[in-house]
C-alpha positions as CSV (number, residue, x, y, z in Angstrom):
1,M,10.6,69.5,95.8
2,K,14.0,69.0,94.1
3,P,16.9,71.1,95.3
4,N,17.0,72.7,91.9
5,D,13.3,73.8,92.4
6,M,14.3,75.7,95.4
7,I,13.7,79.6,95.0
8,K,16.6,81.7,96.4
9,L,15.7,85.0,98.2
10,N,18.5,86.8,96.2
11,S,16.8,85.9,92.7
12,I,15.2,88.5,90.5
13,P,11.8,87.5,89.3
14,K,10.5,89.0,86.0
15,Q,6.9,89.0,84.7
16,S,6.2,87.3,81.6
17,E,5.6,89.4,78.5
18,D,2.7,87.2,77.6
19,I,0.7,88.4,80.7
20,V,-1.0,91.8,80.9
21,S,-2.5,92.7,84.4
22,R,-5.5,94.9,85.1
23,R,-7.1,96.5,87.9
24,I,-10.7,96.5,87.6
25,L,-12.7,98.1,90.6
26,D,-11.6,95.7,93.4
27,E,-10.5,93.1,91.3
28,F,-6.7,92.5,90.1
29,L,-6.7,90.2,86.8
30,L,-3.6,88.5,85.1
31,V,-4.6,88.1,81.5
32,P,-2.8,86.0,78.9
33,I,-2.0,87.7,75.5
34,S,-2.9,85.0,73.1
35,K,-4.6,84.3,69.9
36,T,-6.5,81.3,70.9
37,A,-10.1,81.5,72.3
38,G,-9.2,78.7,74.7
39,D,-6.8,80.6,76.7
40,V,-9.6,82.9,78.1
41,D,-9.9,80.2,80.8
42,S,-6.7,81.2,82.0
43,I,-7.7,84.7,83.4
44,Y,-6.4,84.7,86.9
45,T,-7.7,87.1,89.8
46,L,-5.5,88.2,92.6
47,N,-6.2,89.1,96.0
48,E,-4.8,92.5,97.4
49,I,-1.5,91.1,98.7
50,A,-0.8,88.8,95.6
51,A,-1.4,92.0,93.4
52,F,0.9,93.9,95.3
53,I,3.4,91.0,95.1
54,W,2.8,90.8,91.3
55,E,3.2,94.8,90.8
56,S,6.8,94.3,92.8
57,I,7.9,91.7,90.4
58,D,9.5,94.0,88.1
59,G,13.0,92.6,87.0
60,K,14.9,94.9,89.2
61,L,13.8,93.9,92.8
62,S,15.1,90.5,94.5
63,I,12.5,88.4,96.3
64,E,14.2,89.5,99.5
65,N,13.5,93.2,98.5
66,I,10.0,92.1,97.6
67,C,9.3,90.4,101.2
68,T,10.6,93.7,102.8
69,R,8.2,95.8,100.8
70,L,5.4,93.4,101.9
71,V,6.3,93.7,105.3
72,E,6.4,97.7,105.2
73,E,3.1,97.8,103.3
74,F,1.0,95.4,105.4
75,D,0.8,94.3,108.8
76,V,2.9,91.1,108.6
77,D,6.2,89.8,109.9
78,I,9.0,89.0,107.7
79,E,8.8,85.2,108.1
80,T,5.1,85.1,107.1
81,A,5.9,87.6,104.0
82,T,8.7,85.3,103.0
83,R,6.5,82.3,103.2
84,D,3.7,84.0,101.2
85,V,5.9,85.6,98.6
86,L,7.7,82.3,98.0
87,E,4.4,80.2,97.7
88,L,2.8,83.0,95.2
89,L,6.1,82.8,93.2
90,R,6.0,78.9,92.9
91,Q,2.2,79.0,91.8
92,L,3.2,81.8,89.2
93,K,6.2,79.9,88.1
94,D,4.1,76.9,87.6
95,L,1.8,79.0,85.5
96,G,4.6,80.1,83.3
97,V,3.9,83.8,84.1
98,V,7.3,84.4,85.9
99,S,10.9,83.8,85.3
100,G,14.3,84.4,87.2
101,C,13.3,82.5,90.3
């Protein structure tokens, strides 16, 4: 990983406007808003913790605040929460569905 690829805890991530999220029963989906049928293959399913993190990405909370919320909501220590949040943000950033981190 290059130094400029590092995600900083004081960064404030924002969801892409090209993605909508929907909770359907026990599933949480990220769906790209697109005009091409090929993008249907780009629907992503999130587990409960990833969905909580996604919903916390509001363009106002820092990554550090999101980690704190995760600790308060789930039975997890701050180190694990931070590692999980950063990993998910890296994946979401690579998919192009978040910015600002």
